[in-house]
C-alpha positions in Angstrom: 20.7 3.9 17.2 17.6 3.0 15.1 14.9 5.5 13.9 12.6 4.2 16.6 15.1 4.8 19.4 15.8 8.5 19.6 18.4 10.1 21.9 18.6 8.1 25.1 19.3 9.6 28.6 21.1 8.0 31.5 18.9 7.2 34.5 19.8 8.6 37.9 18.8 7.5 41.3 19.4 9.6 44.4 21.6 11.9 42.4 23.8 9.2 41.0 23.8 7.6 37.6 22.7 4.0 37.4 25.3 2.2 35.3 23.9 0.7 32.1 20.4 2.0 32.5 18.9 4.5 30.1 15.5 5.9 29.2 14.2 7.2 25.8 11.0 8.3 24.3 9.9 6.6 21.1 8.3 8.3 18.2 4.8 7.1 19.3 5.3 9.0 22.6 6.0 5.9 24.7 8.8 6.1 27.3 10.9 2.9 27.5 13.9 1.8 29.6 17.0 0.2 28.2 19.7 -1.8 29.8 23.0 -1.8 27.9 25.6 -4.3 29.0 27.1 -7.8 28.7 24.8 -10.7 29.4 25.8 -14.2 30.5 29.5 -13.3 30.3 29.3 -12.5 26.6 32.0 -10.3 25.2 29.5 -8.3 23.2 27.5 -5.5 24.6 23.8 -5.9 24.0 20.8 -3.5 24.4 17.8 -5.0 26.1 14.4 -3.2 26.1 13.0 -3.6 29.6 9.4 -4.5 30.5 9.4 -2.0 33.3 7.4 1.2 32.9 8.7 3.0 36.0 12.2 4.0 37.1 11.9 1.9 40.2 10.8 -1.2 38.2 13.6 -0.6 35.7 16.3 -0.5 38.4 14.9 -3.7 39.9 14.9 -5.4 36.5 18.4 -4.2 35.8 19.6 -5.8 39.0 17.9 -9.1 38.0 19.7 -9.1 34.7 23.0 -8.4 36.3 22.4 -11.2 38.9 21.5 -13.6 36.1 24.7 -12.7 34.3 26.8 -13.4 37.4 25.2 -16.8 37.8 25.4 -17.5 34.1 21.7 -18.1 33.8 19.9 -17.8 30.5 18.5 -14.3 30.2 15.5 -13.7 28.0 14.7 -10.1 27.2 11.1 -9.2 28.2 10.3 -8.1 24.7 11.0 -11.5 23.3 8.0 -12.9 25.1 5.7 -10.6 23.2 3.2 -12.0 20.7 2.9 -10.8 17.1 -0.6 -9.3 17.8 0.9 -6.9 20.4 4.0 -6.1 18.4 2.1 -5.2 15.3 0.3 -2.4 17.2 3.7 -0.9 18.1 4.9 -1.3 14.5 1.9 0.7 13.2 2.6 3.4 15.8 6.2 3.5 14.6 5.1 3.9 11.0 2.7 6.7 11.8 5.4 8.4 13.9 7.6 8.7 10.8 5.1 11.1 9.1 6.9 14.2 8.1 10.3 12.7 8.0 12.5 11.5 5.1 11.3 8.1 3.7 7.8 8.5 5.2 4.9 6.3 4.1 1.8 8.0 2.8 -1.4 7.7 4.9 -2.9 5.3 2.3 0.2 3.1 2.4 -0.1 2.9 6.2 -3.7 2.0 5.8 -2.8 -0.7 3.4 -0.2 -2.1 5.9 -2.8 -2.1 8.6 -5.2 -3.9 6.4 -2.7 -6.6 5.4 -1.8 -7.1 9.1 -5.4 -7.3 10.1 -6.8 -9.5 7.3 -3.9 -11.9 6.6 -0.9 -11.8 9.0 -2.5 -11.6 12.4 -5.1 -14.3 11.8 -2.3 -16.7 10.9 0.6 -15.9 13.2 -0.8 -13.3 15.6 -1.0 -15.8 18.4 2.7 -16.8 18.1 5.5 -15.2 20.0 7.5 -12.9 17.7 10.7 -14.8 18.5 9.1 -18.1 17.7 7.9 -17.4 14.2 9.8 -19.6 11.7 10.0 -19.9 7.9 7.3 -22.6 7.8 4.8 -20.2 9.5 5.5 -17.6 6.8 4.9 -20.2 4.1 1.6 -21.3 5.7 0.5 -17.7 5.9 1.2 -17.1 2.2 -0.6 -20.4 1.3 -3.6 -19.3 3.3 -3.8 -16.2 1.2 -3.5 -18.1 -2.1 -7.2 -17.6 -3.0 -6.3 -13.9 -3.5 -4.4 -12.6 -6.5 -0.7 -13.0 -6.9 -0.1 -9.3 -6.3 -2.0 -9.5 -3.0 0.0 -12.4 -1.8 3.2 -10.6 -2.7 2.0 -7.5 -0.8 1.2 -9.6 2.3 4.6 -11.2 2.3 6.3 -7.9 1.8 4.4 -6.3 4.7 5.3 -9.2 6.9 8.9 -8.8 5.9 8.8 -5.1 6.8 7.3 -5.9 10.2 10.1 -8.4 11.0 12.8 -6.1 9.8 11.5 -3.6 12.4 11.4 -6.5 15.0 15.1 -7.1 14.2 16.0 -3.4 14.9 13.9 -3.6 18.1 15.8 -6.7 19.1 12.7 -8.8 19.3 14.2 -11.4 17.0 17.7 -12.1 15.7 16.8 -12.6 12.0 13.9 -12.1 9.6 12.0 -15.3 9.1 10.5 -14.0 5.8 14.0 -14.0 4.3 14.5 -17.6 5.2 11.1 -18.5 3.9 11.9 -17.0 0.5 15.2 -18.9 0.4 13.5 -22.2 1.2 10.2 -22.0 -0.6 10.5 -19.1 -3.1 7.9 -19.2 -5.8 6.1 -22.1 -4.2 4.5 -19.6 -1.8 3.1 -17.6 -4.6 0.0 -18.4 -6.7 0.3 -18.3 -10.5 -0.7 -15.1 -12.2 -4.3 -15.2 -13.3 -5.9 -14.1 -16.6 -8.0 -11.6 -14.6 -4.9 -9.7 -13.4 -3.6 -9.3 -17.0 -6.8 -8.5 -18.7 -6.9 -5.4 -21.0 -10.1 -4.5 -22.7 -10.6 -3.8 -26.4 -12.2 -0.6 -27.6 -15.4 -2.5 -28.5 -15.6 -4.1 -25.1 -15.3 -0.8 -23.3 -17.9 0.7 -25.6 -20.3 -2.2 -24.9 -19.8 -1.9 -21.2 -20.4 1.9 -21.2 -23.9 1.3 -22.7 -24.9 -0.1 -19.3 -23.5 2.8 -17.3 -25.6 5.8 -16.4 -25.5 9.0 -14.3 -22.3 10.4 -12.9 -20.7 6.9 -13.2 -20.8 7.4 -17.0 -18.9 10.6 -16.9 -16.2 9.2 -14.5 -15.7 5.9 -16.4 -15.5 7.8 -19.7 -12.8 10.0 -18.3 -10.9 7.0 -16.9 -11.1 5.1 -20.1 -10.0 8.0 -22.3 -7.3 9.5 -20.0 -5.7 6.6 -18.2 -5.7 8.4 -14.9 -6.0 6.4 -11.6 -9.5 5.9 -10.2 -8.5 7.7 -7.0 -7.2 10.6 -9.0 -10.5 10.8 -10.9 -12.5 10.8 -7.7 -10.3 13.5 -6.2 -10.7 15.9 -9.1 -12.1 19.4 -8.4 -13.8 21.7 -10.9 -11.1 24.4 -10.7 -8.6 21.8 -12.0 -10.5 21.3 -15.2 -9.9 23.4 -18.3 -12.6 22.1 -20.6 -12.1 24.8 -23.2 -8.5 23.7 -23.7 -9.4 20.0 -22.9 -6.9 19.5 -20.1 -7.1 18.5 -16.5 -4.6 19.0 -13.6 -4.0 16.0 -11.4 -3.1 17.5 -8.0 -4.4 14.9 -5.5 -6.4 11.8 -5.0 -9.3 10.7 -2.8 -8.4 8.4 0.0 -10.6 5.8 1.7 -11.7 8.3 4.4 -13.0 10.8 1.8 -10.0 13.2 2.2 -7.9 14.6 -0.6 -4.2 13.8 -0.3 -1.1 13.7 -2.4 -0.9 11.7 -5.6 0.9 8.3 -5.5 4.0 9.9 -7.0 3.6 13.0 -4.9 3.7 15.4 -7.8 1.2 17.3 -9.9 0.7 16.9 -13.6 -1.4 18.4 -16.3 -2.7 16.0 -19.0 -4.8 16.4 -22.1 -8.2 14.6 -22.4 -10.1 13.5 -25.5 -12.7 15.7 -27.2 -15.3 13.1 -26.2 -14.3 13.1 -22.6 -14.4 16.9 -22.5 -17.9 16.9 -24.0 -19.2 14.4 -21.5 -17.7 16.4 -18.6 -19.5 19.6 -19.9 -22.8 17.7 -19.9 -22.0 16.4 -16.4 -21.3 19.9 -15.1 -24.7 21.2 -16.4 -26.5 18.3 -14.7 -24.7 19.0 -11.4 -25.5 22.7 -11.7 -29.2 21.9 -12.2 -29.2 19.6 -9.2 -27.7 22.4 -7.0 -24.2 21.0 -6.6 -21.1 23.2 -6.3 -19.5 23.3 -9.8 -17.1 26.1 -9.0 -14.9 24.7 -6.2 -16.4 21.3 -5.3 -15.5 17.8 -6.4 -16.4 16.8 -9.9 -17.9 13.4 -8.9 -20.2 13.3 -5.9 -23.3 11.4 -4.7 -26.9 12.8 -4.9 -26.3 14.1 -1.3 -23.1 15.9 -2.4 -20.8 13.6 -0.6 -17.5 12.3 -2.3 -18.2 9.4 -4.6 -16.8 6.1 -3.3 -14.5 3.8 -5.2 -16.7 0.9 -4.0 -19.8 2.3 -5.7 -17.9 2.9 -8.9 -16.6 -0.6 -8.9 -20.1 -2.1 -8.3 -21.4 -0.2 -11.3 -18.5 -1.2 -13.5 -18.7 -4.9 -12.5 -22.4 -5.0 -13.1 -21.9 -3.6 -16.7 -19.1 -6.2 -17.4 -21.4 -9.0 -16.2 -24.0 -8.0 -18.7 -21.6 -8.2 -21.6 -20.0 -11.4 -20.3 -16.5 -10.0 -19.7 -14.3 -10.8 -16.7 -12.1 -7.8 -15.8 -11.4 -5.2 -13.1 -11.9 -1.5 -12.7 -8.1 -1.1 -13.1 -8.5 -2.8 -16.5 -9.5 0.6 -17.9 -6.0 2.0 -17.1 -4.4 -1.2 -18.6 -6.5 -0.8 -21.7 -5.6 2.9 -22.2 -1.9 2.2 -22.0 -2.0 -1.0 -24.1 -4.0 0.8 -26.8 -1.3 3.5 -27.0 1.4 0.7 -27.2 -0.5 -0.9 -30.1 -0.7 2.5 -31.9 3.0 3.1 -31.5 2.9 6.0 -29.0 6.4 6.4 -27.5 6.4 4.8 -24.1 7.9 7.9 -22.5 4.8 9.9 -23.5 2.5 7.2 -22.2 4.3 7.0 -18.9 3.9 10.8 -18.5 0.2 10.7 -19.4 -0.6 8.1 -16.7 1.7 9.5 -14.1 4.2 6.6 -13.6 7.3 7.6 -11.7 9.4 5.2 -13.9 9.1 4.3 -17.6 9.9 0.7 -16.7 6.6 0.4 -14.8 4.8 1.3 -18.0 6.8 -1.2 -20.0 6.8 -4.2 -17.7 3.4 -4.1 -16.0 1.0 -2.4 -18.4 2.0 -3.0 -22.1 -0.1 -6.0 -22.9 -2.0 -7.4 -25.9 -5.7 -6.4 -25.4 -8.8 -8.6 -25.4 -9.7 -12.2 -24.5 -7.4 -15.1 -25.3 -9.0 -15.7 -28.8 -8.5 -12.0 -29.6 -5.0 -12.1 -28.4 -4.2 -15.1 -30.6 -5.8 -13.3 -33.6 -3.7 -10.2 -33.0 -0.5 -12.3 -32.8 -1.4 -14.2 -36.0 -1.9 -10.9 -37.8 1.4 -9.7 -36.6 3.1 -12.8 -38.0 1.5 -12.2 -41.4 2.8 -8.7 -41.6 6.3 -9.5 -40.4 
């Protein structure tokens, strides 16, 4: 019995049990009827989710299935007629119903799944019947998203695969078409990695960009560049978590898209040191906030003029505007890349760097973030210098 099918109960009519007919309540609160039996003379017992929503309708549908079996007619489960658009709604309800159980997804992860379904998957295959989706449809969906980054396309395909794995457990399809698409097309579905994805900034580039940043954005971006914490972690910082005398901060949560504080990505707290310069900038930031009448005792460290949580979008706009002025093409996440790459160049043990930035595995630090910093010309110069000293 799958996680979405909790304990089932036999259905009774007029005090007698109806053979093969059961009812169960799913995690999203929806009551469904199941028929368990052999169809079309098959030796295997199958479970069919019925379309009926009442006991009377379920009994009638059961009789129809049994009659079709006796006449050896082709039987199509009602759920197999469902379209992807409708099934994705049930899939999201299933994911949300897992909250508080082992293996749960975080609220932000569920939001990301919903976004991928809405922006990429449903526009391409939402009109198709779930059972009719083939490997070619998955390939076309991935190709349609190719204007996005490689990591985004990977995420879209992974979300789609998770959806169809759920469909298999719900007996909406016999197999996962994403698995077949990966076998047939593999890397052809994925765009090549771009330079923008891999870009790590030099210290001079960060300093030049910071000259074009002002206000609370300056304090936040300084903290990000000199601590390596995630943007969401910086936005979720509260003043009681800062010990500016000892120059440490405690990362205990992060700000989600709805403006709420939730668990960190790794679901654990950590205390990390910050630089002398970052501590000085935060002290000045605190005094400015106190003068403006903001709560510097228990409130968020980074807020708007109206005292609302600062949004990632506004921070990104400020950072991109500064990068455009110095002619550098990078992302907000490049600050985290740059922090880690800088430590790698200085010979800091990777275990320490991984702990600083809050990676759950050291291999994440090694594989995804340890990169030569700067533009291509600077990268070549660094490699040439390494050759001369070897």
